[in-house]
C-alpha positions in Angstrom: 28.3 -14.4 64.4 28.9 -17.6 65.9 25.4 -18.2 65.5 25.8 -17.6 61.7 28.5 -20.9 61.9 27.2 -23.0 64.1 26.3 -26.0 61.9 29.9 -26.0 59.9 32.0 -28.3 61.6 36.0 -27.4 60.7 38.4 -30.8 61.0 41.4 -30.4 61.9 44.5 -32.6 61.3 47.5 -32.8 63.9 50.7 -32.5 61.8 53.4 -31.6 64.3 53.7 -31.2 68.1 55.6 -28.3 69.6 55.9 -29.0 73.3 52.4 -28.0 74.5 51.5 -27.0 71.2 49.9 -28.4 68.0 50.5 -27.7 64.5 47.0 -28.5 63.3 46.1 -28.4 59.0 42.7 -28.3 57.5 41.0 -31.4 57.0 37.6 -30.6 56.0 33.9 -28.5 56.6 31.1 -30.4 56.7 27.3 -29.1 57.8 25.8 -31.0 60.1 22.7 -33.4 59.9 20.2 -31.2 61.0 21.3 -28.0 59.0 21.2 -30.8 55.6 17.9 -32.1 56.4 16.6 -28.3 57.5 17.7 -27.1 54.1 15.5 -30.3 51.8 12.1 -29.1 51.2 9.4 -31.3 49.3 8.4 -29.7 45.8 11.9 -28.9 45.3 14.8 -30.3 43.1 18.0 -30.9 44.6 20.7 -30.3 42.4 24.2 -31.7 43.7 28.0 -31.9 42.5 31.0 -32.4 43.1 35.1 -32.2 41.6 38.5 -33.2 42.3 40.5 -30.0 42.0 44.2 -29.0 43.0 45.8 -26.1 44.9 48.3 -23.9 43.9 50.4 -25.9 46.5 49.4 -28.4 45.4 46.7 -30.0 48.2 44.1 -32.2 45.4 40.7 -31.4 47.4 37.2 -32.5 47.0 34.4 -30.2 46.9 31.0 -31.0 47.2 28.4 -28.2 46.2 24.2 -28.9 47.4 21.8 -26.2 45.7 17.9 -26.0 46.0 15.6 -24.5 43.7 13.8 -21.4 44.9 10.0 -20.0 44.2 10.2 -16.7 42.2 8.0 -14.2 43.9 5.3 -13.9 42.1 4.6 -17.5 41.6 1.7 -19.3 41.9 2.2 -23.2 41.3 3.4 -24.6 44.1 5.9 -26.6 43.1 9.3 -25.4 41.5 11.1 -28.1 39.6 13.7 -27.5 37.4 14.0 -29.4 33.6 16.5 -32.3 33.5 18.8 -29.5 30.6 18.7 -27.1 33.7 20.5 -29.0 35.8 22.7 -30.0 33.3 23.7 -26.6 32.7 23.1 -25.4 36.8 25.7 -28.8 37.9 27.8 -27.5 34.7 28.3 -23.7 36.2 29.3 -25.5 39.7 32.2 -27.3 38.8 33.2 -24.5 36.5 33.1 -22.2 39.2 34.4 -24.8 41.6 37.5 -25.2 39.6 38.6 -21.8 38.9 37.8 -20.9 42.4 39.7 -23.6 44.4 42.2 -23.9 41.5 43.6 -20.7 40.9 44.3 -20.1 45.7 47.0 -22.0 47.9 44.5 -24.1 50.9 44.8 -21.5 53.1 42.5 -19.2 51.0 40.2 -21.4 49.8 39.8 -22.0 53.3 39.1 -18.6 53.9 36.0 -18.8 50.6 34.4 -21.7 52.2 33.7 -20.0 55.1 32.2 -17.1 54.6 30.2 -19.2 51.4 31.4 -16.7 48.6 31.5 -19.4 46.2 28.0 -20.8 47.2 27.1 -17.1 46.4 28.9 -16.8 43.3 26.9 -20.0 42.0 23.8 -18.7 43.0 24.2 -15.5 41.0 25.7 -16.9 37.9 23.1 -19.4 37.7 20.0 -16.8 37.9 19.5 -16.5 34.8 19.2 -20.8 34.4 16.8 -21.3 37.6 16.7 -19.1 40.7 18.8 -21.2 43.4 19.1 -21.0 46.8 
């Protein structure tokens, strides 16, 4: 669905021009400002992490990840703040997953992982035991 991917901005860099065709290379993927602002909420903890990873084909990629705490289904309390120790554990897990996922593949496969957000789903699944994230 194009509507599901509408908030992702993919940047491409032209490497070579062959006649009327341009050969491009992946240069970045960002979220639109309105999507990012819609994710930020009051009474939730925002957890950010970043890591520089070298792919198998030699590209150095800087990955940023952002996560938000989620209220449990039967929760009565209005806020859902994570404790500092939990935040540190979650951030450590995020960096570990990002380096594992990005360091073992080429840039082309990494882009294929970034677009359906498979790395984000993996982080969400593995940090569920520490604190529920969205």
